[in-house]
C-alpha positions as CSV (number, residue, x, y, z in Angstrom):
1,M,71.2,20.9,114.6
2,I,68.4,23.2,115.3
3,D,70.5,25.9,116.8
4,D,74.1,26.6,117.8
5,P,75.0,23.9,120.2
6,Y,77.6,26.2,122.1
7,P,75.8,29.2,123.3
8,E,77.7,32.0,124.7
9,S,76.2,32.3,128.0
10,W,74.2,30.3,130.5
11,Q,71.2,32.5,129.9
12,D,71.4,31.9,126.1
13,L,71.3,28.0,127.0
14,Q,68.3,28.5,129.3
15,T,66.6,30.4,126.5
16,G,67.4,27.9,123.8
17,V,65.9,25.0,126.1
18,R,62.8,26.9,126.8
19,R,62.4,27.7,122.9
20,L,62.7,24.1,122.1
21,F,60.4,22.8,124.2
22,R,57.9,25.5,123.3
23,N,58.2,24.8,119.8
24,V,57.4,21.3,120.2
25,G,54.0,22.3,121.9
26,L,55.0,22.2,125.5
27,Y,54.5,25.1,128.1
28,A,57.8,26.2,129.2
29,D,59.6,28.9,131.2
30,V,62.9,29.7,132.9
31,E,63.8,30.4,136.2
32,V,60.7,29.1,137.8
33,D,60.2,29.0,141.6
34,L,58.6,25.4,142.9
35,Q,57.5,24.6,146.3
36,T,58.9,21.8,147.9
37,P,58.6,20.2,151.6
38,R,61.5,22.2,152.6
39,G,60.7,25.3,150.9
40,S,61.0,27.1,147.5
41,V,63.4,26.0,144.9
42,N,64.3,27.8,141.5
43,V,64.8,25.7,138.6
44,D,66.4,26.6,135.4
45,V,63.7,25.4,133.1
46,L,60.3,24.0,133.8
47,A,58.4,22.3,130.9
48,V,55.0,20.7,131.0
49,D,53.3,18.6,128.5
50,H,49.7,19.5,128.8
51,R,48.7,17.2,125.9
52,S,49.5,14.1,128.1
53,L,47.2,12.3,130.2
54,D,49.3,13.1,133.4
55,K,50.6,16.5,132.4
56,I,54.2,15.2,132.4
57,K,56.5,17.6,134.0
58,Y,60.2,18.2,132.8
59,I,62.7,20.1,134.9
60,V,66.2,21.1,133.3
61,E,69.3,22.1,134.8
62,C,71.4,24.1,132.5
63,K,75.2,24.0,132.9
64,N,77.1,26.3,130.3
65,W,80.5,25.0,131.6
66,N,83.6,24.4,129.9
67,A,83.9,21.1,131.6
68,A,81.9,17.9,132.2
69,V,79.3,18.1,135.1
70,P,80.4,16.3,138.3
71,Q,78.5,13.8,140.2
72,S,77.7,16.5,142.9
73,V,75.5,18.4,140.6
74,V,73.7,15.3,139.9
75,H,73.1,14.5,143.7
76,S,71.7,17.9,144.2
77,F,69.6,17.6,141.1
78,T,68.2,14.1,142.5
79,T,66.8,15.9,145.4
80,V,65.0,18.6,143.5
81,M,63.5,16.1,141.2
82,H,62.1,13.9,144.1
83,E,60.8,16.9,146.1
84,T,59.2,18.6,143.1
85,G,57.3,15.4,141.8
86,A,58.8,15.9,138.4
87,N,58.6,13.1,136.0
88,I,61.9,13.7,133.9
89,G,64.9,15.5,134.5
90,F,67.4,16.8,132.1
91,I,71.0,18.1,132.8
92,V,71.9,20.0,130.0
93,S,75.6,21.2,129.4
94,K,78.2,21.7,126.8
95,Y,80.2,18.6,127.5
96,G,77.8,16.2,129.2
97,L,78.4,14.4,132.5
98,Q,81.5,13.1,134.1
99,S,81.8,9.1,134.3
100,G,80.7,9.1,137.8
101,A,77.8,11.3,137.2
102,K,76.7,9.1,134.3
103,Q,77.0,5.9,136.5
104,Y,74.8,7.6,139.0
105,T,72.1,8.6,136.5
106,R,71.6,4.9,135.3
107,N,68.1,3.6,135.9
108,T,66.8,6.9,137.3
109,N,64.6,9.4,135.4
110,I,67.5,11.8,135.2
111,V,69.5,12.3,131.7
112,G,72.4,14.1,131.2
113,L,72.7,15.6,127.7
114,T,75.0,18.0,125.7
115,Y,72.8,20.9,124.0
116,L,73.3,19.2,120.8
117,E,72.0,15.8,121.9
118,L,68.9,17.4,123.4
119,Q,68.2,19.0,120.0
120,Q,68.7,15.7,118.3
121,R,66.4,14.0,120.8
122,Y,63.6,16.3,119.9
123,F,64.4,17.0,116.4
124,E,61.8,14.9,114.8
125,A,59.1,16.4,116.8
126,W,60.4,20.0,116.2
127,W,60.5,19.3,112.5
128,I,56.8,17.8,112.4
129,R,55.3,20.3,114.8
130,Y,57.1,23.4,114.3
131,F,59.2,23.6,111.0
132,C,57.0,22.1,108.5
133,P,53.8,24.0,109.8
134,R,55.4,27.5,109.9
135,I,56.6,27.0,106.2
136,G,53.2,25.5,105.2
137,D,51.2,28.4,106.6
138,A,53.5,31.1,105.0
139,A,53.3,29.1,101.5
140,D,49.6,29.0,102.0
141,R,49.4,32.6,101.8
142,V,51.4,33.0,98.6
143,L,49.5,29.9,97.1
144,Q,46.1,31.8,97.2
145,Y,47.6,33.9,94.4
146,T,49.1,31.2,92.4
147,E,46.9,28.4,92.5
148,E,44.8,27.4,89.3
149,F,41.4,28.4,90.6
150,N,40.6,31.1,93.2
151,V,37.5,33.0,92.7
152,H,38.4,35.9,95.2
153,R,41.8,36.4,93.3
154,D,40.3,36.2,89.8
155,K,37.8,39.2,90.7
156,A,40.8,41.1,92.1
157,Y,42.6,40.3,89.1
158,D,40.1,41.8,86.8
159,N,40.4,45.2,88.3
160,L,44.0,45.4,87.9
161,S,45.6,47.5,85.1
162,Q,47.0,45.8,82.1
163,E,50.5,46.5,83.2
164,K,49.9,45.2,86.6
165,K,48.1,42.1,85.1
166,E,51.4,41.4,83.2
167,I,53.5,41.6,86.2
168,F,51.2,39.2,88.1
169,D,51.3,36.8,85.4
170,Q,54.9,36.9,85.5
171,L,55.0,36.5,89.2
172,R,52.6,33.7,89.2
173,S,54.5,31.7,86.6
174,Q,57.7,32.3,88.7
175,Y,56.4,31.2,91.9
176,T,53.6,28.6,91.3
177,V,56.0,25.9,92.0
178,H,57.5,27.2,95.0
179,S,54.3,28.0,96.7
180,W,52.8,24.8,95.7
181,M,55.6,22.6,97.0
182,F,56.3,24.7,100.2
183,S,52.5,24.3,101.0
184,M,52.7,20.8,101.3
185,F,54.8,21.0,104.3
186,N,51.5,21.5,106.1
187,L,50.4,18.1,105.1
188,K,53.0,16.4,107.5
189,S,51.2,17.5,110.5
190,V,47.7,17.1,108.9
191,S,48.4,13.6,107.7
192,P,51.5,12.2,109.5
193,R,50.9,8.9,108.2
194,M,50.7,9.6,104.5
195,D,53.9,8.8,102.4
196,F,55.3,12.1,100.8
197,G,58.1,10.5,99.5
198,T,61.6,12.1,100.2
199,L,59.9,15.8,100.2
200,L,59.0,15.6,103.8
201,N,61.2,13.0,105.3
202,V,62.9,14.0,108.5
203,P,66.3,15.0,107.2
204,S,69.5,13.7,108.6
205,D,71.4,16.9,108.3
206,L,70.9,20.3,106.8
207,E,73.1,20.1,103.9
208,S,71.2,17.0,102.8
209,F,67.9,18.9,102.9
210,K,69.3,21.6,100.9
211,K,70.4,19.2,98.3
212,E,67.6,16.8,98.1
213,V,64.7,18.9,98.8
214,L,65.4,22.7,98.6
215,Y,67.3,22.4,95.4
216,Y,64.4,20.9,93.6
217,I,61.8,23.4,95.1
218,S,64.0,26.5,94.5
219,P,66.9,25.6,92.1
220,G,67.8,29.4,91.7
221,V,67.9,30.2,95.2
222,E,70.9,30.0,97.4
223,W,70.5,29.2,101.1
224,H,73.5,30.3,103.3
225,C,72.8,29.1,106.8
226,M,74.4,26.8,109.5
227,T,71.4,25.8,111.6
228,F,67.8,24.5,110.8
229,R,66.5,27.4,112.6
230,D,68.4,29.9,110.4
231,Q,67.3,27.8,107.3
232,L,63.6,28.2,108.5
233,N,64.0,32.0,108.8
234,L,65.5,32.2,105.4
235,I,62.7,30.1,104.0
236,L,60.0,32.4,105.8
237,Q,61.7,35.5,104.7
238,F,61.8,34.2,101.0
239,L,57.9,33.7,101.1
240,K,57.2,36.8,102.9
241,D,59.2,38.8,100.2
242,V,57.2,36.7,97.5
243,E,53.9,37.6,99.2
244,E,54.7,41.2,99.2
245,E,55.4,41.4,95.5
246,F,52.0,40.1,95.1
247,N,50.3,42.2,97.6
248,S,52.0,45.3,96.2
249,L,50.0,44.8,93.0
250,F,46.7,44.8,94.9
251,G,47.4,47.3,97.6
252,G,47.8,44.7,100.4
253,Y,46.8,41.1,101.1
254,I,43.5,40.3,99.5
255,F,42.7,37.0,101.3
256,D,41.4,36.1,104.7
257,I,43.2,33.1,105.3
258,R,43.5,31.0,108.7
259,P,46.5,28.8,109.1
260,M,45.8,25.2,108.4
261,S,48.4,23.8,111.0
262,G,46.8,24.6,114.3
263,V,47.7,21.1,115.2
264,V,47.6,21.4,119.0
265,L,45.2,19.0,120.9
266,D,44.8,20.0,124.6
267,G,47.1,22.6,126.0
268,P,49.0,25.7,124.7
269,P,49.5,26.1,121.0
270,I,52.8,25.8,119.7
271,D,54.8,28.8,120.5
272,R,55.5,30.7,117.3
273,A,57.1,33.7,118.8
274,F,60.5,32.2,119.4
275,L,62.0,32.4,116.0
């Protein structure tokens, strides 16, 4: 799972849905007023795929109830869908829809999902468009220090004291594999059809990812987390700490590097503010 499937409040649920849509490259916001033939209506989450030809519009009703959503909610939501011209509607809740509500949504453009099911629906897109590029970008910064050939780094290295050169050599030896392997995560978005073996396969679960990927990249590091977002943040913090070890030797970051993974076609960039 990307996030905790049981948020504490309805506000947390709305924010989580918005963040998920933003992470996969959609415009998304909460508590949006839309105009209908009968006046204004407020929707919990509005998302628009600006990269799609017809600017597909999603409307999400968030119900953080401790019970399944009844058919009456679906009836009201159907009216909102029709009058706002939305293409796809999601009713996202803790425990899904009641049986009558499920029956009502069949053969419609309304889908009832738990928050966990919504995450599963978009996990592959989140993995390719958000998780992997963020790791790749962070690792690219470290890779500038550890790669075999880098003229700018070598010139800066020559100006270090002997003591700092020895520290640098030790750090480079320690983190070369980490930076190289983690930088490969950028290649998934740049060349999605290439075969990277098991390294960049979309994982079935977090524990498998830890055992089958992270163990081989960083065998001496323990990753204590319960969600993929927490795992992402731990990896990013690890790479940031490694970069800072190098930066401290030179008095700051010595490269001007642009992220490689700006893989956004038309429309807004992937939102990287919602960690």
